[in-house]
C-alpha positions as CSV (number, residue, x, y, z in Angstrom):
1,X,-168.7,127.5,48.0
2,X,-166.0,127.4,45.1
3,X,-167.5,125.8,41.9
4,X,-164.6,124.8,39.7
5,X,-165.6,124.8,35.9
6,X,-164.3,124.8,32.5
7,X,-165.0,127.4,29.2
8,X,-164.2,126.7,26.1
9,X,-164.5,129.8,23.0
10,X,-164.5,129.7,19.4
11,X,-162.2,133.0,18.1
12,X,-162.1,131.7,14.7
13,X,-164.5,133.9,13.4
14,X,-163.9,136.7,14.9
15,X,-160.4,136.6,14.1
16,X,-161.5,136.8,10.3
17,X,-163.9,139.3,10.7
18,X,-161.0,141.7,12.2
19,X,-158.9,140.2,9.4
20,X,-156.6,139.0,11.5
21,X,-155.9,135.6,11.0
22,X,-152.8,135.3,9.7
23,X,-150.9,138.1,12.4
24,X,-148.2,136.5,14.4
25,X,-149.7,137.7,17.9
26,X,-152.8,137.5,19.6
27,X,-154.0,140.1,22.9
28,X,-156.8,138.4,24.6
29,X,-158.6,140.3,27.3
30,X,-160.7,138.7,29.8
31,X,-163.3,141.2,31.5
32,X,-165.5,139.9,34.4
33,X,-169.0,140.7,34.8
34,X,-170.6,142.9,37.7
35,X,-170.8,141.4,40.7
36,X,-168.5,138.9,40.2
37,X,-165.8,140.1,42.6
38,X,-164.9,136.9,44.3
39,X,-164.1,135.4,40.4
40,X,-160.4,133.8,39.9
41,X,-159.3,132.6,36.7
42,X,-156.8,130.1,37.3
43,X,-155.4,129.6,33.5
44,X,-156.1,130.5,30.2
45,X,-155.1,128.4,27.1
46,X,-155.2,129.7,23.4
47,X,-154.5,126.4,20.6
48,X,-153.9,127.0,17.3
49,X,-155.7,124.5,14.9
């Protein structure tokens, strides 16, 4: 059985904590948890607001 879902994460505060809010580039790494062998990430979208 396949389930489709959407997850939204706020990253403004972590960026401020790292002092990276003014940087021109950003690298985001998605790390699946153990036991998620059948996980597929269809798309990732980062919006700057």
